[in-house]
N, C-alpha and C positions, 0 to 999 in steps of 0.2 A: 577641675578638668585635667585629664590625664595627658601624658606626653603625646599619646597617639591622636588625641582630639584635634581637629583642625582649628586654627585661630580664626577670628573674625576677618582678618585681612586675607587669609588664605581662602575662606569661603567667598569673600568678595571677588578675589581673583578668579576663582572657579566659575562664579556667576558671569563675570565679564567674558571669560573664554566661552562659556556656554552660550551667552548672548551673541557673540561674534559668530560662533558656529551656526547658530540658528539663522542669523541674517545671511550668511554665506549659503546655507541650504535653500533659502527662499529665493535668492537672487536669480538662479537659472530659470525660475518660472516667469520672471519678468523679461528675460532676454534669451529665450530658448533658441537653440540651433535648429535650423530647418523649418522654422515657422515664422516667416517674415511678417505675416499679418499681425502677430503679437507685438513685434518690434515697432511696426508702423503705428499701432494704437498707443503704445507707450510714448513714442515721440510726439504724436499729436496731442496727447494728454499733457505732456510737459510744456509744449508750445502754448497750449491754452492756459496753463497755469502761469506761465511767464507773462502772457498778454494781460491776464486778469490782474496780476500784481502791479504791472506797470501802470495800468489804468487806475488802480486803487491808489497808488502813490501820487499820481497826477491830479486826482479828483479834488483834494483840498486846495490846490492852486486855483482851480476854477471857482471854488467857493470864495477864496480870497478876492479874486477879481470882481466877483459879483458884489461883495460887501464894499470894496473900495469904490466901485461905480456908484453905489447907492449913497456912500458917505461924502462924495464930492459935492461942490456947489451946485444947487439945482438950477434948472432953466434950459439946459441943452437936452433936446430929445434924444440925441445920439447916445448920451450917457445912460438914459433910461433904457434905450434899445440895447445898449451894451450889457446892462445889468440883466435884462430879460434873456438875452442871448446866452450869457454866461450861466444863468440859472438853468436854462434848458440844457445847455451842454453839460452842466453838473449832473442833472438828472439822467441824461443819456449815458454819461460815464458810469454812473452807478448801475444802470441797466446792463450795459455792455460787460462790466466787471462781473456781475452776477451771472450773465449769460455764458461767459467764458468758463466760470467755475462749474456751472451745471453741465456745460458741454464736456468739460474735462472729466467729470464723474461719469457721464453717459458713455464716453469713449473708453474709459478705463474699466467700466463694469465687466465687460466680457473677459478682459485679461484677469481680473481678480477672481471671477467665478470659475474660469478655467483652472486657475491655480488651486482653488479650493477643491474642485472636483478631482483633479489629479492627485492631490495630497490625500484626500479622503479615500480614494480608490487604492492608492499605494499602501496606506495604513491598513485598510480593510484586508487587502490581499496578503500583506505581510503577517497579519495576525493569524490568518488561516494557515500560514506556512510555519508558524512556530510549533514547537513540539508539544506532545500531549502532556509532558511534565509541566510545561508552563501553564497550559490551560487547566490542569487539575488544581494548580495553586493560585490561579488568578482570582481577582474579585470582579465579577461581571459588572456590577454597578459602577465601581471605581474606574474600571477600564473604559466603559462607555463615556464617563464624564471626561476622562483624559483626552479621548478622541474628539469629543464635542468641543471642549474648551480649546484644544489645540487647533482645530480647523477654524474656529471663530477667531482665534488669535492671529492666524495667518491673514485673514481678511482685514482685521484691525491694523496689523503691522503694515500691510501693503498700502492701505488707504491713508493712515495717519502719518506714517514715516515719510511717505512721498508728498502728501497733500496737506500736512499740518506743520511738521517740524521743519522740513526744507523750505516751504513757502514762508514760514514765520521768520526764519533766519534771513531769507532774501528780502522780505519786507522791512525788517529792522535795519539792514544794511542800506537799503534805498532811502528810508526815512532819515537815518543818520547822515547820509550824504546831503540830503536836502537841507537839513538843519545847519550843517556845517557851512555849506556854500551860500545859502540865502540869509543866514543870520550870523552867528559867530561860534567859536569853538566852545564857549561856555554852555551853550544850549546842548551841544553834543556831549560834553562832560557830564552834565546833570542827567541826561537821558541814559547815557552809558552806565553811570553809577547806579541809577535806579534799576535798570534792567539787570545789571550784575547782582545787586542785592536781591532782587526779585527771584532770579534764577537760582542763586545760592540757597535762599530760604526755601524755595519750592522743592529743590532736589533733596535738601537735607530732610525736610519733613516727609517728603514722599518716600524716601528710603525707609524711614521708620514705618510709614503706612503700608509699604509693600509687604513687610513682615506680618503686619496685622491682616492684610488681605490674603496672604498665603495661608495663615492659620484659619481664616474664614473659609477658604477653599478646601482645606483639609477636612474641616468639620462638615462642610457641605458634601464632600465625597463620602465621608463616613456615614452621614445620615442617609444619603441616597443608597449606599450599599446595604445598609440595614433594612431600608424599605424594600428594595428589590429582593433581598434574601428572604425576608418575611413573606412577601407576596408570592414568590416562587414556591415557598413551602406552606402555602395556605392550608392544605389538608393537615399537615403535621401540627400547625398552630391550633387548629380546631380539635385534633385528637387529644391534645394535652391541655385544652381549655386555657390557652396561653395568650389570649387576645390582649388582656391588660398588661401582661408581662412584655409582650412585643411593643405595645403602645408606650410603656414606660421606657423600654430600651431605646425606641425611636426618639422619645421626648428628651432623653438624656443627651443624645447626639445633637438634637436640635437646640438644646440649651447651650451647648458649647458654641454652636453656630450663632445663636442669638447674641451671646456675650461678645464674640468676635465681630459680629456685624455692628453692634452698638459702638464698640471701640472704633471701628472703621468710620462710622458716621460722625462721631464726636470729633475725631481727628480731622475729618474733612472740613467740618465747620471751623476749626482752629486754623487750618491751612487757608481757607477762603478769606477769613478775617485778616490774617497776617498779610496775605497778598494785597488785599484792599488797602491796608494801611500804607504799605510800601509804594504801591502805584499811585495812590492819591497824594502821598507826600511829594513824589516826583512831579506830578501834575501841578500841584500848588506852586512849587518852586519855579517851574518853567513859566507858568502863567503870570506869576509875580514879575519875573524878569521881562516878559513881553509887555506887561502893563506899564512897567517903568519905561520901557523903550518907546511906547506910544506917548506917554507923558512928555518925554524928552523930544519927541518929534522924530526919533530915529526910525520908528516903525509906524505903519498905518494900522487902522482898525482891522483891515483885512488880514494883515500879518498876525495880529492877536488871535483872530478867529482861526487862521490856518494852523498856528501852533497848537491851539486847543484841539482842532480836528485831528492833527497828527498824533497827539498824545492819546486821544480817545481811540484812534485807529489802531495804535499799537497795544492799547490796553485790552481790547477785546480778544485778540489771539493769545495775549499773555495770560489772560484769565483762565484760558483752557490749558495752559502749559502744564500745570500740576496734574490735571486729569489725564492729559495726553501722555505725559511722562510716566505716570503711574500705570496707565493702561498698557503702554508700550512695554514697561518692565514686566507687568503681569502677563502680557501676551508672549513675551520672550520666555517666561517661566513655563507657561502652559504649552507653548510650542516646543520648548526644550524637553518637557515630559513626553510629548508625542514623538519627537525625534529620537529620544532615548529608546522608546518602544520600537521605532523603525530600525534603530541600529542594534537592537537585541539580536544576537546571532542565532541562526536556525541550528538547532541541535542536530537535526538529521538533514543532510544536504545531498543532492545528486552529485556524483562524480562528473567532472567536466567531460563532455562528449559521451556520456553514458548512453547506451542503446536502450531501446524499449525491450521489455520482457517478452520473450517468444515462448508461449505455452503450447507445447505439442501434445503432451499426454497429461501433464498435471502431477508429476512425481514431486513430492515435497520431502526434502531431506534436512534433518537437524543434525549437524555434525559437531559433536563435542561442545555443546552450547553452554556458555557461562554468561550470567547476567545478574545485576543487582541494581535496584533503583538508588540505593546508597552503596558506594563501593565497599564500605565496611560491613555490609550485610548482604551477602550473595543470596539470590533467590533460586536461580538455576545453576546446578553444579555438574557440568559434564553430561548434559542430556544428549543422547544420540538416538535418532529415530528416523525411519524411512516410511513414508506413506506412498504406496504404489498408485499408479494412475487408475482412477475410478474406484479406489478403495474407500471404505468408510471406517475410519479409525477414531476411537473414542479415547479421550484422556480424562482420567478420574483421579481423585485423591482428596484428602482433607483440605480445609481452608488454609491458605498460606503455603500450599505445596508448590505453586508456580503454574497452575493450569492456565489461568487467564493471561498470565505473563507471556506464555508461548503464543497465544493469539495476538497479543499486541506486538510482539516481535515479528510475527509472520506478516502483519500488515505494515511493518516497519515504522511504528510509532516511536520506537527507540532502535538504536543500533546495538548489536550484541557486544558484550565486553570481550568475549573470547569464542573461538569456533566460528561457525557460519551456518546460515540457512540458505538452502538452494531450492530452486524450482526448475525442474528439468535441467539440472546441472548448472544453473546460472545463479551466482551469488547475488542476493538481494541488494547488496551494497554497490553492485556494479551495473544495475539497471535503473531506469528512471522510476521515481515514486509514482508518477501519474500512470504509467503502464502497469505497475504492480497493483495499484489500487483498482484499476479497471478490470483486473482479472481475478480478483478475490471478492466474493460476496460474503457479507457478515449479517447474521441474525443475532442480535445481542439479547441479553437477559431482559432488558427493559427497552423496548422499542420507543424511541422518542420521535414524535411527529411534529411537523411544522403546524403553526396555527393557521391552517388553510383548509382547502377541501380534501376529501378522500382522493379525488382524481389527482390533485396536485401531489399528494404524498406518495401515491403509487407511481405516478409518472416520474417522480424524482429518481427512480431507478435508472432511467435512460432518457436523456434529453431528446425531445422531439418525438417521443413515442405517440402512436396514434391511439384513438379511443378503442379500436378493436384490439390492439396489443395490450392496452391497460386492462380491458375486460378479460382477455385470455389469461393474463397473469393472476387476476382476481379469482377466476374460476379454478385455476391450478392451486391457489392458496385456500380454496373453499370459503371464500367470503363474498363472491359475486351475488349470491341469492340474498344475503343479508343486506348488502348495499342497495340492491334493487328494491328491497322492501321499505327502504327509508323514503320519506316524502320527497326529499330533494336528491335522492340517489347519489350519484358520484359527486354532486355539488354540495354535499353535506359538509358543514364546517366541523372540524374535529376538536377545536378549542386549543388553548395553549398546552403544549406538550402532549396533545391527544387526550386530554382529560375527559372529553365527552364520550369516549369509547371505553369499553371494558378492557381488561388486560388481555383476554383472548382475542378480541377484535383488533386491538392494536398490534398484537403479534402477527395476526393474519395479514394485516396491511403491510407490516414489515416484511413478511415472507413474500407477499406479492411484489413488493418493491424490489426485493433481491432477485426474484424470478425474472422480472422484467429486465434487470441488468444482465441476466444470462451469463454469469461468470463460470469459467471452467473449474474453479476451486471454491468450495463453500466452507465457511467457518461458522459453526453453530456454538455460540458462547453462552452456555447455560440458558438456551433459548426458551425453555419451558419451566425453569426452576421457580419462577415467580407466580405460576398459575396453579389453580386447583387441579385435582386429579382428573376429573371429568374433562375439563378444558384441555388439560395436557394430552389426554388420549386423542382428542379431536385434532389437536395441533400436530401430533406425531404423524398422522396420515399426510398432512400437507408438507411436513418436513421431509418425509420419505420420498414424496413425489419431487420435491425440490432437489433432492440429492441424486436423482436418477441421471446417469451419464456424467457425473461429476466426481472429482476427488473431494471427499467430505472429511473434515476434522471436527469432531464433536467434543466440546468441553462440557462435561456433565457433572451435576451434583447428585441427581436422582439416578441411581444405577439401573432402575427398571426401564429407563428410556433408551438405554444403549445396549441392552442384552443381545440384540441381533447384529451388532457391529461386527465387521470382519475381524477387527482386532481391538482389544482393550489394553490401554497402557496405564499402569498405576504409578502415580508420582507420590513420593514421600520425601519431604524436606529437600525439594529441588532435584531429586534423583529418581530415575526409573527403578522401581524395586521389583516389578514383574510385568509381564505382558503375555497376552494370548487371547483365546476366545473366552466367552462367558463360561462355557462348560468346563474348559480346561483350567481356568482360574479358580472356579469353585472346587474342582477336584484337588487342586494343589493345596487348598486350605491355608492360603497365605493371607496377605494384607487385604486383597480384594474380597476374599471370602468373609473376613471379619467385617468389612464395610457393608457387604451385602446382608449379613446376618443382623447387624445393628439396624439397618434401614427397614428390614422386614419386621423386626420387633417393634420399631417405632410406629410403623403403619398399622400393625395389629393393635397396639395400645391406643392409637388415635381412633380406630374404628370402634 
């Protein structure tokens, strides 16, 4: 281990700090400001808990009274009636104890579910606010498991921390008091030593088991990620005849999970047996002491039974101590991962008090733009460009020249490293992202659709759109007739990521969605490069209609699709090397003319 590696003690301290942070993060959900109904439910639940424990501790005394009544000299009916009455009281006490426990759970359920809902929503919302850089590098399957386990951990922590550990401590204190005052201090000493040894053994073993459980969770996350990744890339798996390879990859991940799960199960068996030995040893010692007291005449048979009842009573919750402690530790780990996610800073944030973007004409200005995904490797180097209101400007260049990066910066997925991007004179960093996103429509290279109906996917362009508006957008995108020809029309399911539609059909749905949004600025990010030539020509008509009356920035790979643009800008190594109309750039015989000649030769060769 190097000097920079954290020691085991330091890791333990970090985990304790993380656990404390997690508990402090959850506490406001139990006692929120401005929501008195939550506080009332928490108080009622705690009162029900206290009542249940007081009845539970008093119940063995009723049992003792019944046994003593039955053990006395026979002949008096009152003694028999006393025994019957005490037996009934004993049964009623058990019923009331269980009733208070169930009432406690029922009252607290709404508080717990409210906390779960709020945390889940907070996490979901925050993930959508994280930068594109994070989402490009994330592991979807692993991320979903972190959220799932974190939310479940909140429920477990709320329920068991309040209703298991706290009540267990209260019950042990009450039982200890009963043993001390009704018997003598040695009963209390034996019980205290037994509990101390039990807790020490349980925590020691559980600490070791938590590491095994964490490894099991890591393996589970890894296996789930591989499964999700493989299923999302179903077609690629088929293309490369890789079903067995994927199965073997998944099985290797599951093999690690299996090994960790077996170790966890075996360690649990050892923990349970060790706990049984300790608690049974304490029970034997206390029962022997009580038996000797009965023989001496110091105690009654009822006392003997009551001591036994108390030992069994504390044994039951103690048996769950290891499980509860382990689950609480694991819940803290799972919740810690979720809160780490919640505390991940947003790379792109609105300035405090930022106004909404006011688009009057739609002039887009790139002013000495510098940017790199990695600071050591700049992508854009001093790009300056102005797109006039209502103009159609195309940006072309070889792969890696920075074309798509300009589109991402315009939508403010990232902030520029140097220079500025302005719309109608307003720096994008000075306006709200929500207003910026509302005024820019994007048709990407590969339109990804939700696994829902065609209607839902088109209507996604504007919340609350009517059927007439949806159909009008579909007609403008030249896809209404196709949709109408389908048996289920606009209610047709498109499948995951729109796989039930062809590439051209998906793009038309994407165009219709953007037209329904009706933005003043339109970004076409290689919107036809993934389509065949015939489909591309059909889509071009829809795109031309989409651009009418708007400022259009077209990022293109196929130069034939942007020949009629008002201006063509040629990027090379992150710099603008030339710009002008299609004809003027061909006449200049520069970089654009070379790209055009190469593509024309490729098309001739392909034909």
